N, C-alpha and C positions, 0 to 999 in steps of 0.2 A: 643449216636446216631451217632455222627460224626465219631467215631472210627469204628463203624459197617459199615458205608457207605464206608470208606476207605478200610476196609477189603474186602467187597463185590466187590468193583472196582478192587482191586488187584487180587482177584481170577478170576474175569471175564477176565481181561487182560491176565493173565497167561494161561487161557483156550483157548483164541483166538490166542495166539502166535503159530506160526508154525516154525519148525526148518528150517534153511537155508540148501540149497543143500550141502550135504557132499562133501569133496574134492575128494574122490574116485569116486563118481558119476560124478563129473565134468570131471575128467580125462577119465573115461570110455566113456562118451558122446563125449568128444573131439576126442577120438580115433574113435568112430563110425562115426562121421561127416567126419573125414579125410578119413576113409575107403570108405565111400560113394563117396566122391570126387575123390579118386584115382581109384575107381572100373572100370571106363569106362562103367558102366552099364547105361541103360536108366531107367528113373523113370516115372511111370504113376500116374498122379494126376487128378482126375475127367475126365478121358477119353482122356487126352492129354499126350503125351510123352515129357520128358525133358531130357537134358543131365545131367551127374553126377554133374557137377559144379552147375547147377541150382537146382538140388535136394538138394545138401548140403546147399545151400543158403536158400532154403525154410525150410528145417528141422532145420537149425540154428536159424531162426527167431522164429520157434515154441518153440525151447529150451529156447531161451531168455525170451519169454513170460512166460513159465511155471516156469523158474528159478526165475524170479521177483516175482512170486506169491508163491514161496517156496513150490512148489508142487512136487518136485523131490527127494524123499529119495533114489532112486536107478536108475540105468540105465534102468532097466526094466520098471519103472514108466514112464520114458521119451518115451520109445518105445510104451507103451500102450496108454499114454495120448496125445502124440504129433507126433509120427512118424509112426503110423500104419494106420490111417484113416483120411480122410478129415473132418475137423470140420464143413465145410459148407454142404457137401453132405452126409457124413457118409460112403462114398465108401472107400474100402481098397486101400491103395497105393500099387503099384506093382514095382518090380525090374526085369528088363530083362537084363541078362548078356549074352554076346556072347557065342553061343554054348550050352546054357542051356534054359530050359523052364522058363518062368516068374514065380516068386513066390511073395507072399505078402512081403511088406517091413518088416513086423513084423518077419517073418520067416528068412529073409536075415539078419536082424539086430541081432536077437538072436543068430544065428549061428556065426556071426562075433564077438559078445560079448563073446561067449563061447571060440572061438579061442584066443581072446585077453587075457582072464582070464587064460587060460591054459599056454600061453606064459609067462604072468606075474608071475605065480606061479613057473615057472622054474627058474626064476632069483633070 
């Protein structure tokens, strides 16, 4: 009976374990956060506009939260779970860059991620 309980406990623990954020995801998210900060774009969150540095800070805090929970297998998961909508209001985040129409942060980040991956593939 004791061996059965140990076996069941081991199986349950294994099923509850979640993989840590992969290094490639960490690198891609670091790039995205840097790109946001360097973009000089404005960031809309819950109806208020913020500068790029504030946007990066906010998105970095969401990344840290999700990373601690081991919820980020890919950069796309970060965009979907943390960088596209407000967790309090459900409203989409927006990016407004000079000379361009505002787009959702999800669109902006996916485009930047694709550019980054193409550049990385060429190296």
